[in-house]
Every structure is written in C-alpha cells, then in structure tokens.
Residue, then its C-alpha position, 0 to 999 in steps of 0.5 A: m535461496d535454495s536454488g532447488a526451489e522453484y522460484f518465479k522471479g518477478r512476482g511476489s507470491q510464488v503461488n496461486p492458492n485456491n479462492k475460498f469462495l470458489g468450489k473448483k480449484y487448480e492442484r498439482l497432481f504429478e510433479e512432472g506434469i505441472d503446467e508452469a505457464m499457468l503459474c509464472d508466465e502469464k502477463t498482467k491483464f486488466y479488467a473494467d470495474n464499474p462500481r456505483k460509487i467510488i468513495s469508500e467509507n472506513k469503520s475500522p477503530d484503529l485506522s486514522f482515515m475514514r474515507s478512501i479511493n482506490p482507482y485499482q484493485g489488485c497491484e502489480h507491485g506484487c508486495i509479498y505481505c500485502y493486506a489487500r490480497n485477501s480482497h482480491e478473492y471477492w472478484g473471484f480471483s486468487a489472493g496470490l498471483d492473481f492479485e499481481r497480474k489481474i487488475m480491476v481498473k475503475h475507469h470512471a473513478p473521476k466522474l464518480l468523485e465529482k458526483a459525489f462532491n456535488a451530492k446534497n449535504y456532502e461533507a468534506k473530510t479527508i480522503v486517502l488515495s491508496g487505502n487498499t492498493d496503490c494508486y500509482q502502480p505501473i498502469e496509471r502511467k498509461l491511464k492517468i486515473t489518479r492524476s484526473l482525480l487529484d485534479i478533481f480535489r484541486r479544483y474543489h479545494h478538497p483534502v487528500s491524503i496519499i500513500t504510495k511506494n512509486n516514484l510516478i507521484l512526481r509527475d503530478c508535482d504540479i497538482l500536488q503543489d497547488l493543493a499544498a499551497d492550501n494545505l490540502v495534501s499529504v503524502a506517505i512514502t512506504i519504505n520498510s527496507l534499505n536492503e535492495e536484496l530483500r526489496q527485490k524478493m519482498e516487492p518485486r515490482t516496486v521503486t527502490a529504496k533509494g528512489r523512494l528517498r529521492v521521492i521524499e527529497r523532491l516532494s519536500e523541496a516542492g513544499i508538499p508535506v511527506m511522512l515515512m510509512c515504515a510498514p509492514v515491520i517483519p521481525g527477523l527480516n527487516s526490523d533491525e533496520i528501523p533507525q536507518i530508515i527513519k534517519s534516511a527518510a528524515d534526511a530526505g525531508a520527511r516530517t514524521a513517521s509511522f509504522t505497523m507490524v506485519r500481519l498475515n491474515g486469510a490467504i496471506g498466511d499460507i502464501f507468506v509461509d510458502w514465500v519465505r520458505k523458498t526464499y529464506p530457507d535458512r531463517a524462515d522458521k525464525v521469521l515465522h516464529s518471531i511473527m507468531d511472537t508478536h500476535g499471541g501465537q499465531l501468524n495474524d491477530s485480527d483484534w482492533g487495536s493490537r492487529m497492527k501493533g502487535t503485542g508482547v515482549l518482542a513487539e514492545s521491544i520494536h516499539s521502543l526501537f521505533r520511538l528512540a529513532k523518531r525522537k533522535y531523527m525527527p525531534e520536531n515530529s511535524s504533524i500534518d493536518l489538512r484544511t477542510d473549510l476550503f471546499r467548494p461544491n459545484s466547482g467543476r460546474q459551468l454556469n449557463l449564461f444564456 
C-alpha cells in the first residue's frame, strides 16, 4: 500500500461520498484543512427504525429467494464491495462510511414477524435472513433480535435460510438444531478469500476465513445444512482462490456452493475505485479493467441474469474454474430444500381456558 495515501484503518470505505438524494454535500476545499475526525474517528451510532411490516418481498428474477428480513440496515462489517451500501442513501446517509457507522435497528422485528405469520391467508415460504445486510453483525450480540426471530420461526415451524459471515451464529445452535430436525433451516456462510491480509482490508470488521471455516464445521457437525457462498468474486483480487476456498469449505462440511461476480452499482463504484487505488495502487488498474471486462466495459451491469454472473471471456473462465472445483471437491452437490408444509399459524398464542 502507498504509505503516503490517507487510509482509515478499521473501516472498509475510505470516503463518505455525497448522498445523491441530498442537495448539500461535504467537500474538501483545502488539503491542509480537512477535519479527519469527521471521516474516520466517529464511533458507530444506532438509530431506531419502526417499519409497519418486516418481511420484504423480492421481485428480482435472478435471485433465488422471494422473501427476506433484515433486522439491521447498514452494517458494521464494512465490506467494501457490499451492494447494500446504496440502500443507505434512502435513509439520508452516505453509502460510504455512514453505511458502516450509522446503523438502523428494527427493534420490533419479532413482533412484526409474529403478526405476519398470524395474518389471514398467510402462506409459508422460505424467508431469508440477511438478504441485504448481515443479521449477525456485532450489535446483534447485545440486542439478540435475530435470535428472537429464529425462536419465532421455530415455534411456528416456518422455513428460514440465513446468510452470514459472522461466528455469532454459533450462539443460536440450539434453535438451529431444532429447526434442522424438521428440515426448516439452511445456512450460507460467505467466504471469498483465505488471504488474511486481503480480508482485513476488504472486510475489516468480519471474522477471519479460518473462523468461518470453523463455523461451517461446527454447524455441519450439529446437523445444520451449510452451503458456501463465494461472493463476490473480484477478478485480479480473489478469483484465483476459488478452488482452494471450495476445497476448504467442503473439508469443513459444506454441502454445496454458489458464487457471484462483483458488481459496483450506484455509489459503490466510486467508493471501490477510491479504495482499490489507496489499498493496492500497484494493481488497481488491472483489477478495475478486469471487473470491466466481465460487465461489458463497465464497472456494473444492471441487466437481469447477467448482473451477478458477468459476461465475456474472463467471466466464462471464472465460471469454468468454479464448476471444475465444485465438481472435484463437492461431487455430491447436495441441494438444500426446506419444508413449508409444517407451518403452524397461531403457534405463539395462548388459549384462554377461562
């Protein structure tokens, strides 16, 4: 890394770009006059969000899930590539540093979920926890919103799938085992690099890759089905690690795997470009050009079907590498299909016998 470049350790984004929905913006007018405390020293803050409903309906044709719940908006993990950064602008915040240090918390999520389950004509379909931001980010250790949600899924015998990169999920093994006994839960653990130096820069507040492999191992030993989510693949940074990541996850007990190509849509493009030039100045151009090669000459492709897969020769070579590695290390490729026929509405209500 260029020692002369400003670099804010402990955060993914190195900038706090203007929110496109706001008229006013913060700019550096004098090189020597910037108040760096405004950028890097601010502690994480939490704000209460009180939505009317908690289940989001997804209509994207290239996503495998239709319903999701995000107990938190914004994420302390600070992954530089996170597609959820753009959604933070709708709250009046920046997609950059604000996304990592200004977190919206849905304290009433469990009550809203139970209300939804008891609604007339509700039909059980798998709900994904963390469709946008990680449900096991650091504040969950204190608030336990995700654990309360899982308890409701258990009581109502409702299928749930979880995506996370945090070992805090092991705290809830008791609930997950009960759900797994009835084939009502699956877990996707995200690992996109085994290189600890890269992980620290790309995902500064997350668990190490070794820690995540231990999570896969412990969940699998507990009878909880786990898949590897190798996402995102960034050409020139972690694409060469795909075979070893799949092998390591398979050895730990992962049943299957999937991957997505990085896509730098909206404000994420400028945030990532700034980050890669400060973090890896010697290969920044190569990385950016490689990303563009997989998205038709742009940093992002918003077309359904290709936006997360990529197109072109480089994208196809990555797909081939993934397929070969998966065939070699996960030959059984066990699919994880959850049951929906066990759902019990009104399971949380006590009958009044008097």
